[in-house]
C-alpha positions as CSV (number, residue, x, y, z in Angstrom):
1,M,78.3,-4.7,1.6
2,S,75.3,-2.3,1.6
3,E,72.1,-3.1,1.9
4,P,70.2,-3.3,-1.3
5,L,68.0,0.3,-1.6
6,H,64.4,-1.8,-1.6
7,R,65.0,-3.2,1.4
8,A,65.9,0.5,3.2
9,L,62.9,1.6,1.8
10,G,60.7,-1.2,3.5
11,L,60.3,-3.7,0.8
12,T,60.6,-7.2,0.7
13,D,62.7,-9.1,-2.1
14,D,59.5,-10.4,-3.7
15,E,58.2,-7.0,-3.4
16,A,61.1,-5.3,-5.3
17,E,60.7,-9.0,-7.9
18,S,56.8,-7.5,-8.3
19,I,57.8,-4.5,-9.3
20,E,60.1,-5.3,-11.8
21,E,57.5,-7.5,-13.5
22,I,55.2,-4.8,-13.4
23,L,57.4,-2.2,-14.9
24,G,59.3,-4.9,-17.4
25,R,62.6,-3.3,-15.8
26,P,64.4,-2.7,-12.7
27,A,62.6,0.4,-10.8
28,N,64.9,3.4,-10.3
29,P,65.4,4.8,-6.9
30,L,62.3,7.4,-7.1
31,E,59.8,4.7,-8.2
32,L,60.9,2.3,-5.3
33,A,60.6,5.3,-2.7
34,M,57.0,5.5,-4.4
35,Y,56.2,1.8,-3.6
36,S,57.5,1.7,-0.8
37,V,54.8,4.1,0.9
38,M,52.3,3.1,-1.4
39,W,52.5,-0.5,-0.5
40,S,53.3,0.1,2.9
41,E,50.7,-1.2,5.4
42,H,49.3,1.7,6.4
43,C,48.2,3.0,2.6
44,S,47.7,-0.6,1.0
45,Y,46.1,-2.5,4.3
46,K,47.7,-5.8,2.5
47,S,47.8,-7.7,5.6
48,S,44.1,-7.0,6.4
49,R,42.4,-6.2,3.1
50,I,42.3,-10.0,3.2
51,H,39.7,-10.2,6.3
52,L,38.3,-6.9,6.0
53,K,36.2,-7.9,2.6
54,R,34.1,-10.4,5.1
55,L,32.7,-6.8,6.8
56,P,29.0,-6.2,5.4
57,T,29.1,-2.8,3.8
58,E,25.8,-2.0,2.0
59,A,22.6,-0.5,3.0
60,P,19.8,1.5,1.2
61,W,21.1,4.5,3.4
62,V,24.5,4.0,2.5
63,L,25.9,6.5,-0.2
64,V,29.9,5.7,-0.1
65,G,31.5,2.5,1.2
66,P,34.9,1.6,1.9
67,G,37.4,2.8,-0.1
68,E,37.0,6.3,-0.5
69,N,38.3,8.9,1.8
70,A,35.2,8.9,4.0
71,G,32.0,6.6,4.5
72,V,28.7,8.9,3.3
73,V,25.1,7.8,4.5
74,D,21.8,9.7,3.3
75,V,20.1,10.9,6.5
76,G,17.2,12.3,5.0
77,D,15.9,15.7,4.1
78,G,18.6,16.3,1.1
79,I,21.3,16.4,3.9
80,A,24.1,13.3,3.5
81,A,27.0,12.7,6.3
82,A,30.3,11.7,6.0
83,I,32.2,10.2,8.9
84,R,35.8,8.4,9.0
85,I,38.3,7.2,11.8
86,E,42.0,7.3,11.7
87,S,44.8,6.2,14.0
88,H,47.9,8.4,14.4
89,N,49.5,6.0,16.8
90,H,53.4,5.9,15.7
91,P,53.6,10.0,15.0
92,S,52.1,10.7,18.2
93,A,54.3,8.4,20.7
94,I,58.0,10.4,19.0
95,E,55.8,14.0,19.4
96,P,52.6,13.9,21.1
97,Y,51.5,17.2,20.0
98,Q,52.3,17.4,16.3
99,G,51.5,13.8,16.2
100,A,48.1,13.7,17.3
101,A,47.7,17.8,15.9
102,T,48.3,16.6,12.4
103,G,46.3,13.5,13.0
104,V,43.1,16.0,13.4
105,G,44.7,17.6,10.5
106,G,44.4,14.6,8.3
107,I,40.7,13.4,9.1
108,L,39.5,16.6,8.4
109,R,40.6,16.8,4.9
110,D,39.3,12.9,4.2
111,I,35.7,14.9,5.6
112,F,35.8,18.0,3.4
113,T,37.7,16.2,0.6
114,M,34.1,14.4,0.1
115,G,32.1,17.6,-0.2
116,A,31.7,17.9,3.4
117,R,31.9,20.7,6.0
118,P,33.5,18.9,8.8
119,I,31.3,19.9,12.3
120,A,32.5,17.2,15.0
121,L,35.5,15.4,16.5
122,M,36.0,12.8,18.5
123,D,39.1,11.3,20.3
124,P,39.4,8.1,21.4
125,L,42.9,8.0,23.1
126,R,44.9,5.0,25.1
127,F,48.0,5.4,26.8
128,G,50.2,3.7,29.1
129,P,49.8,3.5,33.2
130,L,49.4,7.1,35.2
131,D,52.0,5.9,37.2
132,D,54.8,6.2,34.1
133,P,56.2,9.6,33.7
134,R,56.6,9.3,29.8
135,S,52.9,7.9,29.4
136,R,51.8,11.3,31.2
137,W,54.4,13.1,29.3
138,I,52.5,11.7,26.1
139,A,48.7,12.0,27.6
140,E,49.4,15.6,28.3
141,G,51.6,16.1,24.4
142,V,48.2,14.4,22.8
143,V,45.7,16.0,24.4
144,S,47.0,19.7,23.9
145,G,47.5,18.4,20.1
146,V,44.0,17.6,19.6
147,S,42.5,20.8,21.4
148,G,45.2,23.2,19.7
149,Y,44.5,22.1,16.3
150,G,41.1,21.3,16.9
151,N,39.9,24.4,18.4
152,A,42.1,26.6,16.6
153,V,40.7,25.4,13.3
154,G,37.0,25.8,14.5
155,V,35.9,22.5,14.6
156,P,34.4,20.8,17.8
157,T,35.7,18.0,19.5
158,V,32.4,16.5,21.1
159,G,33.3,13.4,22.5
160,G,36.1,10.5,22.7
161,E,37.5,8.0,25.3
162,T,40.7,8.3,27.3
163,V,42.3,4.9,28.6
164,F,45.5,4.0,30.6
165,D,46.8,0.5,30.7
166,D,50.1,-1.0,30.9
167,T,49.3,-2.6,27.4
168,Y,49.9,1.0,25.8
169,R,53.0,1.9,27.6
170,G,55.6,2.8,24.8
171,N,52.8,2.9,22.2
172,P,49.9,5.2,22.7
173,L,47.0,4.8,20.3
174,V,45.7,8.1,19.0
175,N,42.8,7.9,17.1
176,V,40.4,10.5,15.8
177,L,37.1,10.5,14.6
178,C,35.9,13.1,12.2
179,L,31.9,13.7,11.0
180,G,30.9,16.2,8.4
181,V,27.5,17.3,7.1
182,L,26.8,18.2,3.1
183,P,23.9,18.2,1.0
184,T,23.2,15.5,-0.9
185,E,24.2,16.8,-4.5
186,R,27.7,18.2,-3.6
187,L,29.2,14.8,-3.1
188,V,32.6,14.6,-4.9
189,F,35.0,11.9,-5.4
190,G,38.8,11.5,-5.1
191,R,38.9,10.6,-8.9
192,A,40.6,12.0,-11.8
193,S,38.6,12.2,-15.3
194,G,38.7,14.2,-18.7
195,V,41.9,13.9,-20.4
196,G,43.5,17.3,-20.5
197,N,42.4,18.2,-17.1
198,L,44.6,19.7,-14.4
199,A,45.5,19.1,-11.5
200,V,46.0,21.7,-9.2
201,L,47.9,21.5,-5.8
202,L,46.1,23.7,-3.2
203,G,47.5,24.7,0.1
204,S,50.6,24.7,1.7
205,S,53.9,24.0,0.4
206,T,56.0,21.0,0.5
207,G,58.6,20.2,3.0
208,R,60.6,17.5,4.5
209,D,58.6,17.6,7.5
210,G,56.8,14.2,7.3
211,I,58.9,12.4,4.6
212,G,57.5,9.2,4.5
213,G,55.3,10.1,7.6
214,V,53.0,7.7,8.8
215,S,53.3,5.7,5.7
216,V,56.6,4.5,7.5
217,L,55.7,5.3,11.0
218,A,53.0,2.9,11.2
219,S,54.4,0.3,9.0
220,A,56.9,-1.0,11.7
221,G,57.3,-1.1,15.6
222,F,59.8,1.0,17.3
223,S,61.7,1.6,20.7
224,E,62.1,4.8,22.5
225,E,65.6,4.5,21.5
226,D,65.2,5.3,17.7
227,D,62.6,7.8,18.7
228,G,65.0,11.0,17.5
229,D,65.8,9.0,14.0
230,K,62.1,9.1,13.4
231,R,61.1,12.4,14.7
232,P,61.9,14.3,11.3
233,S,59.1,11.6,9.7
234,V,56.3,13.3,11.9
235,Q,54.1,16.2,10.3
236,V,54.1,19.6,11.6
237,G,50.6,21.1,11.2
238,D,48.9,24.5,10.7
239,P,45.4,24.9,11.9
240,F,44.5,28.5,10.6
241,E,45.8,27.4,6.9
242,E,43.5,24.4,7.3
243,K,40.9,26.5,7.9
244,R,41.5,28.7,4.8
245,L,41.8,25.6,2.6
246,I,38.5,24.5,4.0
247,E,36.5,27.4,3.0
248,A,38.3,27.5,-0.1
249,C,38.0,23.5,-1.5
250,L,33.8,24.3,-0.1
251,S,33.7,27.1,-2.0
252,L,35.1,25.1,-5.4
253,L,32.7,22.8,-4.7
254,D,29.6,24.9,-4.3
255,E,30.6,26.1,-7.7
256,G,31.4,23.0,-9.8
257,L,34.8,24.0,-10.6
258,V,36.1,20.7,-9.4
259,V,36.1,17.4,-11.6
260,G,37.6,15.7,-8.2
261,I,39.2,16.3,-5.2
262,Q,42.0,14.1,-2.8
263,D,43.6,14.9,0.4
264,L,47.6,14.3,0.5
265,G,47.8,12.3,3.7
266,G,49.5,9.4,3.8
267,A,52.3,9.0,0.9
268,G,51.6,12.6,0.1
269,L,51.7,13.3,-3.4
270,T,52.6,9.7,-4.5
271,C,49.2,8.8,-3.2
272,A,46.9,11.6,-4.2
273,T,48.4,11.2,-7.8
274,S,48.1,7.4,-8.1
275,E,45.0,7.3,-6.6
276,T,42.8,9.8,-8.4
277,A,44.4,8.4,-11.8
278,S,43.9,4.8,-10.8
279,R,40.1,5.3,-9.7
280,G,39.6,7.4,-13.0
281,G,41.3,5.2,-15.2
282,V,43.0,7.6,-16.2
283,G,46.5,8.6,-16.2
284,M,48.4,11.8,-15.1
285,D,51.8,13.7,-15.6
286,V,52.9,15.6,-13.1
287,D,55.8,18.4,-12.3
288,V,57.9,17.1,-10.0
289,S,59.5,20.8,-10.6
290,A,56.6,22.9,-10.1
291,V,55.5,22.0,-6.8
292,P,56.1,24.9,-4.5
293,R,58.4,23.9,-1.8
294,R,59.7,25.4,1.9
295,E,63.2,24.0,1.6
296,P,66.0,24.4,-0.7
297,G,67.3,21.6,-2.9
298,M,64.7,18.8,-2.3
299,E,65.0,15.8,-4.0
300,P,62.3,14.8,-6.2
301,H,61.6,11.3,-4.2
302,E,61.7,13.9,-0.6
303,V,58.7,16.1,-3.3
304,M,57.1,12.9,-3.9
305,T,56.8,10.8,-0.4
306,S,56.4,14.2,2.0
307,E,53.2,14.3,3.9
308,S,53.7,18.0,4.7
309,Q,50.0,19.0,5.8
310,E,47.5,21.3,4.7
311,R,47.4,19.9,0.9
312,M,44.7,19.0,-1.2
313,L,44.7,18.0,-4.9
314,A,42.0,19.2,-7.5
315,I,41.1,18.3,-10.8
316,V,39.7,21.0,-12.4
317,E,38.6,21.9,-16.5
318,P,41.7,24.0,-17.9
319,D,38.2,26.6,-18.6
320,G,37.9,27.2,-14.8
321,L,41.6,27.5,-13.8
322,D,41.0,31.5,-13.9
323,R,38.3,31.5,-11.5
324,V,39.8,28.5,-9.0
325,L,42.9,30.7,-8.5
326,E,40.6,33.8,-8.3
327,I,38.8,32.2,-5.4
328,C,42.1,30.6,-3.6
329,E,43.3,33.9,-3.7
330,R,40.5,35.3,-1.7
331,W,41.3,32.7,0.8
332,E,44.9,33.1,0.8
333,V,45.5,29.7,-0.6
334,R,48.5,28.7,-2.7
335,A,46.9,27.0,-5.9
336,T,49.7,25.4,-8.5
337,V,49.7,23.6,-11.8
338,I,51.1,20.7,-11.1
339,G,49.7,18.1,-13.4
340,R,47.7,17.1,-16.4
341,V,45.3,14.1,-16.6
342,T,46.2,11.8,-19.6
343,E,45.2,9.0,-21.8
344,G,45.9,5.7,-20.7
345,G,47.3,4.7,-16.9
346,A,50.3,5.9,-16.5
347,L,51.4,8.0,-13.8
348,R,54.8,10.6,-14.8
349,I,56.7,12.4,-13.0
350,L,58.6,14.9,-15.3
351,D,60.9,17.4,-14.3
352,G,58.9,20.2,-16.2
353,F,55.9,18.8,-18.5
354,D,58.4,19.1,-21.4
355,G,61.2,17.7,-19.3
356,E,62.9,14.6,-18.4
357,V,61.1,11.8,-17.2
358,L,62.0,10.9,-13.9
359,A,59.4,7.9,-13.2
360,E,56.6,6.1,-15.5
361,V,54.6,3.6,-13.4
362,P,50.8,2.3,-13.9
363,A,49.0,4.3,-11.3
364,A,46.9,1.2,-10.6
365,S,50.0,-0.8,-9.7
366,L,50.1,1.6,-6.6
367,H,47.0,1.9,-5.7
368,E,44.9,-1.3,-6.9
369,D,47.7,-3.8,-7.4
370,A,49.9,-3.3,-3.9
371,P,50.5,-6.7,-2.4
372,L,48.1,-8.8,-0.7
373,Y,48.8,-11.2,1.9
374,D,46.9,-14.0,3.8
375,R,49.6,-14.2,6.5
376,P,49.5,-17.1,8.8
377,R,47.2,-17.1,12.0
378,Q,47.2,-19.0,15.4
379,A,45.8,-18.7,18.6
380,P,47.7,-17.8,21.7
381,D,49.2,-20.8,23.5
382,A,48.0,-19.2,26.7
383,P,45.6,-17.2,28.0
384,P,46.0,-13.8,29.4
385,G,46.0,-14.7,32.6
386,P,44.2,-16.2,35.5
387,S,40.5,-15.9,35.6
388,A,38.4,-13.1,37.7
389,D,36.7,-15.6,38.7
390,D,38.3,-17.7,40.7
391,L,39.4,-15.2,43.1
392,P,38.2,-15.0,46.5
393,A,35.7,-12.4,47.2
394,P,37.2,-8.8,48.3
395,A,37.5,-7.7,51.7
396,D,36.4,-4.0,50.7
397,P,34.5,-3.8,48.0
398,G,33.7,0.0,48.4
399,A,37.7,0.6,48.2
400,D,38.1,-1.5,44.5
401,L,34.9,0.4,43.3
402,L,36.8,3.8,44.2
403,D,39.9,2.4,42.7
404,L,37.6,1.9,39.6
405,L,36.5,5.3,39.3
406,A,38.0,8.0,36.9
407,D,36.2,10.6,34.8
408,A,37.9,12.2,31.6
409,A,36.6,15.5,32.4
410,W,40.3,17.0,32.3
411,V,40.7,15.9,28.9
412,Y,37.4,17.3,27.6
413,R,37.6,20.7,29.3
414,Q,40.2,21.3,27.3
415,Y,38.4,21.3,23.8
416,D,35.6,23.8,22.6
417,H,32.6,21.0,22.3
418,Q,30.3,24.2,21.7
419,L,31.4,25.5,18.3
420,F,28.5,26.0,15.9
421,L,26.1,25.9,18.6
422,N,24.9,22.4,17.5
423,T,26.0,20.1,20.6
424,V,23.0,19.1,22.4
425,V,24.8,16.4,24.8
426,G,29.1,16.8,24.8
427,P,31.7,14.9,26.4
428,G,31.3,12.9,29.3
429,D,27.6,11.3,28.1
430,D,27.3,7.8,26.6
431,A,27.2,9.3,23.2
432,T,27.0,12.8,21.8
433,V,24.4,14.4,20.4
434,L,24.1,17.2,17.7
435,R,21.5,19.6,16.1
436,L,21.0,18.2,12.6
437,K,21.2,21.2,10.8
438,H,20.5,21.7,6.6
439,P,24.6,22.4,5.6
440,T,23.1,25.0,2.8
441,T,20.5,26.9,4.8
442,G,21.5,26.5,8.5
443,T,17.5,25.5,8.6
444,D,17.0,22.8,12.2
445,T,15.6,19.6,10.9
446,G,13.9,18.9,14.5
447,R,16.2,15.7,14.3
448,G,19.7,15.0,15.9
449,L,23.1,13.3,14.8
450,A,24.3,11.1,17.4
451,M,28.4,9.7,17.7
452,T,29.6,7.4,20.4
453,T,33.3,5.5,19.8
454,D,34.0,2.7,22.1
455,G,36.7,-0.1,22.7
456,N,37.3,-2.5,25.0
457,H,41.6,-4.5,25.1
458,R,40.3,-6.4,28.3
459,W,37.5,-8.1,26.4
460,C,39.4,-8.8,23.2
461,A,42.3,-10.1,24.7
462,V,40.4,-12.7,26.5
463,D,38.5,-13.5,23.1
464,P,38.8,-11.2,20.2
465,R,35.6,-11.9,18.4
466,Q,33.1,-12.0,21.2
467,G,35.1,-9.1,22.4
468,T,34.4,-7.0,19.5
469,A,30.8,-8.0,19.1
470,M,30.7,-7.2,23.1
471,V,32.1,-3.3,21.9
472,M,29.6,-3.2,19.2
473,A,26.7,-3.9,21.4
474,E,27.9,-1.5,23.9
475,S,28.4,1.2,21.2
476,V,24.3,0.4,20.2
477,L,23.2,0.8,23.6
478,N,25.4,4.0,24.1
479,L,23.3,5.4,20.9
480,A,19.7,4.2,22.7
481,C,20.8,6.3,26.4
482,V,20.6,9.0,23.8
483,G,17.2,8.3,21.9
484,A,19.2,7.4,18.7
485,R,19.2,4.7,16.3
486,P,21.9,3.3,14.8
487,L,23.0,4.2,10.8
488,A,26.8,3.1,10.3
489,V,29.9,2.1,11.5
490,V,33.4,3.1,11.1
491,N,36.3,1.2,12.5
492,C,40.1,1.8,13.9
493,L,41.6,-1.8,13.9
494,N,44.7,-1.3,16.4
495,F,47.0,-4.6,16.3
496,G,50.3,-5.5,16.8
497,N,53.2,-6.8,14.6
498,P,51.2,-9.1,11.7
499,E,54.4,-11.2,11.4
500,H,53.4,-12.9,14.7
501,P,50.7,-15.4,13.5
502,E,48.6,-14.6,16.7
503,V,48.3,-11.2,16.1
504,M,46.7,-11.8,12.8
505,W,44.7,-14.7,14.5
506,Q,43.4,-11.8,16.7
507,L,42.8,-9.6,13.5
508,S,40.9,-11.8,12.1
509,E,38.9,-12.9,14.8
510,A,37.7,-9.0,15.8
511,V,36.6,-8.8,12.1
512,D,34.5,-11.8,12.5
513,G,33.3,-10.7,15.6
514,M,32.0,-7.3,14.1
515,G,30.6,-8.4,11.0
516,E,28.7,-11.1,13.2
517,A,27.5,-7.9,15.3
518,C,26.8,-5.7,12.3
519,R,24.5,-8.3,10.8
520,V,22.3,-8.5,13.4
521,L,22.1,-5.3,14.7
522,D,21.7,-4.2,11.1
523,V,24.4,-1.7,11.1
524,P,27.0,-1.7,7.7
525,V,30.6,-0.5,7.8
526,I,31.3,2.0,5.5
527,G,35.1,2.6,6.5
528,G,37.7,2.3,8.8
529,N,41.3,2.2,9.2
530,V,44.0,-0.7,10.6
531,S,46.7,0.3,12.2
532,L,49.5,-2.6,12.5
533,Y,52.7,-2.5,14.2
534,N,51.6,-1.5,17.7
535,E,54.3,-2.8,19.5
536,S,57.2,-1.6,21.5
537,A,60.2,-3.4,22.5
538,G,59.1,-6.5,20.8
539,S,55.8,-6.3,23.0
540,N,52.3,-6.4,21.1
541,I,49.8,-4.5,22.4
542,D,46.5,-6.0,23.5
543,P,43.9,-6.4,20.3
544,T,42.2,-3.1,20.0
545,P,39.0,-2.5,17.5
546,V,37.7,0.7,18.1
547,I,34.5,1.4,16.8
548,G,32.9,4.8,15.7
549,L,28.7,4.9,15.7
550,L,26.8,7.2,14.3
551,G,23.0,7.4,14.6
552,V,20.4,9.6,14.3
553,V,17.6,11.4,16.4
554,D,14.4,10.9,14.7
555,R,12.8,13.7,17.2
556,L,14.9,15.8,19.2
557,D,12.6,18.0,21.0
558,E,14.3,18.2,24.5
559,R,17.9,17.0,25.7
560,P,18.2,13.5,26.2
561,P,18.4,13.0,30.1
562,G,21.8,11.8,30.5
563,A,23.6,9.8,32.8
564,T,22.0,10.9,35.9
565,L,20.4,10.5,38.3
566,V,17.2,12.6,40.0
567,D,16.4,12.6,44.1
568,G,13.7,10.0,44.8
569,H,13.7,7.9,41.3
570,R,14.0,4.8,41.5
571,L,16.4,2.6,39.6
572,V,15.5,-0.1,37.0
573,L,17.8,-2.6,35.4
574,L,16.8,-3.2,31.6
575,G,18.3,-6.6,30.0
576,A,19.4,-10.1,31.2
577,A,21.9,-10.4,34.1
578,T,24.9,-12.3,32.8
579,E,27.5,-14.1,35.1
580,G,31.4,-13.9,35.1
581,L,33.9,-11.7,36.0
582,G,36.2,-12.8,32.8
583,G,38.0,-10.1,31.2
584,S,36.4,-7.2,33.8
585,R,38.7,-4.6,34.7
586,W,37.7,-5.3,38.6
587,G,39.6,-8.5,37.7
588,H,42.2,-7.0,35.6
589,A,43.1,-4.8,38.2
590,H,43.5,-7.8,40.8
591,G,46.0,-9.1,38.3
592,A,43.6,-12.2,37.0
593,P,42.6,-10.4,33.5
594,G,41.8,-13.7,31.5
595,G,38.9,-16.1,32.0
596,R,35.5,-16.7,30.1
597,L,33.6,-13.5,28.8
598,P,29.7,-13.0,29.6
599,D,27.3,-15.0,27.4
600,L,26.4,-12.1,24.6
601,D,22.8,-12.5,23.1
602,L,22.8,-9.6,20.1
603,A,19.0,-10.3,19.5
604,A,18.4,-9.3,23.2
605,V,20.4,-6.5,22.4
606,V,18.6,-5.2,19.6
607,D,15.7,-5.5,22.2
608,T,16.9,-3.4,25.0
609,A,18.1,-1.1,22.2
610,D,15.0,-0.7,21.3
611,L,13.2,-0.4,24.5
612,V,15.8,2.1,26.1
613,R,15.4,4.1,22.6
614,G,11.9,4.6,22.9
615,L,11.7,5.2,26.7
616,V,14.4,7.9,26.3
617,A,12.3,9.6,23.1
618,D,9.0,9.7,24.9
619,G,10.2,11.0,28.2
620,L,9.8,7.8,30.5
621,V,13.1,7.9,32.0
622,D,15.3,10.8,33.4
623,G,18.1,9.0,33.1
624,A,20.0,6.2,31.9
625,H,23.3,4.6,31.6
626,D,24.8,1.7,30.0
627,V,26.3,-1.1,32.0
628,S,29.9,-1.7,31.0
629,T,33.3,-1.1,32.0
630,G,33.4,-1.8,35.6
631,G,30.2,-3.4,35.7
632,L,26.7,-2.4,37.4
633,G,28.7,-1.0,40.6
634,V,30.7,1.4,38.0
635,C,27.6,2.5,36.6
636,L,25.3,3.7,39.1
637,A,28.4,5.3,40.8
638,E,29.0,7.3,37.4
639,M,25.3,8.3,37.6
640,A,25.6,9.5,41.5
641,A,28.9,11.5,41.0
642,R,27.7,13.2,38.1
643,S,24.0,14.1,39.1
644,G,25.1,14.3,43.2
645,V,22.4,12.3,44.4
646,G,23.1,9.1,46.6
647,V,21.9,5.1,45.4
648,T,20.7,2.6,47.9
649,A,20.5,-0.4,46.0
650,A,19.6,-3.9,47.1
651,R,19.3,-7.2,44.5
652,V,22.8,-7.1,44.1
653,A,24.0,-10.7,45.1
654,D,27.7,-10.7,45.2
655,H,31.0,-8.8,44.1
656,A,30.7,-10.8,40.8
657,A,26.9,-8.9,40.5
658,L,28.4,-5.8,41.3
659,F,31.8,-5.7,38.9
660,G,31.0,-8.1,36.3
661,E,30.5,-6.8,32.7
662,G,27.7,-9.0,31.3
663,P,26.6,-7.2,27.9
664,G,23.0,-5.8,27.0
665,R,21.9,-4.1,30.3
666,V,21.4,-0.4,30.8
667,V,20.3,1.2,34.5
668,V,17.4,3.5,33.9
669,A,15.9,6.4,36.7
670,V,12.2,6.3,36.6
671,D,9.2,8.9,38.2
672,P,7.9,6.7,40.7
673,E,4.7,7.8,38.9
674,R,5.9,6.1,35.6
675,L,7.5,3.2,36.6
676,T,4.6,1.0,35.9
677,E,4.4,1.9,32.4
678,V,7.9,1.5,31.8
679,L,7.7,-2.2,33.6
680,E,4.9,-2.5,31.5
681,R,6.6,-1.8,27.9
682,A,9.6,-3.6,29.3
683,E,7.3,-6.9,29.4
684,A,5.7,-6.0,26.3
685,A,9.1,-6.2,24.5
686,G,10.7,-8.9,26.1
687,V,13.3,-7.3,28.7
688,P,13.8,-8.2,31.6
689,T,14.0,-6.0,34.6
690,S,14.9,-5.7,37.9
691,R,14.1,-3.1,40.1
692,I,17.6,-2.7,42.1
693,G,16.8,0.2,44.1
694,L,16.3,4.1,44.9
695,A,18.1,7.4,44.0
696,A,18.4,9.7,46.9
697,G,20.3,10.8,50.2
698,D,24.0,11.5,50.3
699,R,25.4,7.8,50.7
700,F,26.3,5.3,48.0
701,A,25.0,2.1,49.4
702,V,24.5,-1.4,48.1
703,K,23.1,-4.0,50.6
704,G,25.5,-6.3,52.0
705,L,28.4,-5.2,50.3
706,L,29.4,-1.6,50.7
707,D,28.5,1.9,51.8
708,V,30.4,5.0,51.2
709,D,29.9,8.7,51.5
710,L,28.8,10.1,48.1
711,D,31.5,12.5,48.2
712,E,34.1,9.7,48.4
713,V,32.5,8.5,45.3
714,T,32.7,12.3,43.5
715,A,35.8,12.9,44.6
716,A,37.5,9.5,43.3
717,F,35.8,9.9,39.9
718,T,36.5,13.8,39.4
719,G,39.9,13.8,40.9
720,R,42.1,10.9,39.4
721,L,43.1,12.6,36.3
722,P,43.6,16.1,37.1
723,E,45.6,15.2,40.3
724,A,48.0,13.1,37.6
725,L,48.0,15.5,34.8
726,G,46.6,18.5,35.8
727,A,49.7,20.5,36.7
728,G,50.8,19.9,32.9
729,T,54.2,19.2,34.4
730,A,54.7,15.5,33.7
731,S,58.4,14.9,32.7
732,R,59.6,12.5,29.8
């Protein structure tokens, strides 16, 4: 007996019954296909919406919060910033180049659909271990996809992360963030209005590549064995078409020709038509036969669920159609009327506007009325492993330190990060800084926008609530190190199978940890993405919430000092020391990933961030770097390797103080003549200080623990990734 169609499409029996109740009749195959993509985890957030509601989302500067294509904040001077983060994990595991490339294309459309010009990309990436050939193949393909699309479309990739760990073997995480700017008056929403207005499909023709796409791939786990079957679901991108589409859409918006606009991402035409109609409280008739196709013989369900790239749906008034077509012709962008806004709330799919009705469903039932599940939650029965606090002291702390160093320069040097000539601080530092220019006039405001992306699966595997809060604290300190104050958060929540109670517990705890931290740090969450079913061969990834934090540099008089040292400067640790190796990278490397996370005082983090921000803004420090992964030892080693200046440190008690990842601390390099002023400002702010050493010479030494040649530190820091990936010959 064959499987019922709804099950083959990924719908449960209960969901199929709900659809029949909504329609008052059994759904036909096209309607089932439309519900299957819109009610998928990727599009509906049916397992996570109940938890996401607990996040703080409002602030006076927030113009658009969660629920639209991108979050938008007012950054002053008549300028708004739009920001969004998305995942393309599953497609990238199957076709690394196209999976990553189309992830970039999709996030760009999320930004310019709000009326913003994309000005920067970031790519937090996570792969399996470097000694695994398939993981290296995926990493090379993903990096090539990001650079191939971003460089060609003309938007700089200005930062991100690159992590290699066994938990991502077979299931990489490819998260992509985009920032755009717009004059506040150009803000537009993805909603339809005005009965009789036209739905115009802009951009590429529709093909079979990407049928179901992320709406299918991101809603189930997979194994290497079924990659071939799922490969046709991966979209294929064209960055040059995207560039023309960006310019055409912004021209349409500048002339006020668009009532509403929506990109065709997950679920394709089904999503764009149902969401614009539902948000506007109207209906829509869609002529499926009018949709330009690049392949013969495509069925209506293929056209409606294809996620072919570089497409937008614009709602325009009939009187403006000729001008819309004229602008699109100028930019060589195809424009086709495929729909009409109607009264009521019905989305009808027709074979010709006067032809057969192929599907008729309430638009809101696809968008707003998707199932909402409160799935069972249960804490894991056992910790992730033994505690590093129980391990003996290492015989050679210097060798351990060298093993923890890795610079991602091989990755970001493949990206053009200077497009637009806005980049003040680029990839490789604590945070990126861009000049803030007016999007219409190009006038430099004298201020800057700062961004960082951060995540730490090791912390979150030990304690997802506190681990996520610690990631938030790290993000705020990263911005402080470049003189920026935080404005808003977007998040990409990467978790395993939501049908497993321990995974839902991890997600719920992470959301609460983020919410608690955001309230203390006074940073609203204005958007995000949830990626579930990140599992391979039945094994879930460690919980990996990724934070994208946007901030403002109020006075960008000169370039922030960065994570560097100056010969002869004093090294000062700001922030209270917190003991413990629980969840540390050192412990993980030694087979002890468990334990208890160090204490986190969020109020103290606020004080330290305020202090560091002021010191950087006033030019009182010549280097600043937060203490995070790898602890104080890695922090100092990275500063030394980047600047070519040695370190002589004292007052580091033992290996736990060297490798412990206690949160809320920053190392600053201070000119001896300014040391007293820095210490006095720290005392006035109530921030503990410790004078830990001197930047000088050609050795990296920590009294009583290690003494290594600076060249060894630099070689370990800069050489690891090029040795593993630089030849570009990794085989699958």
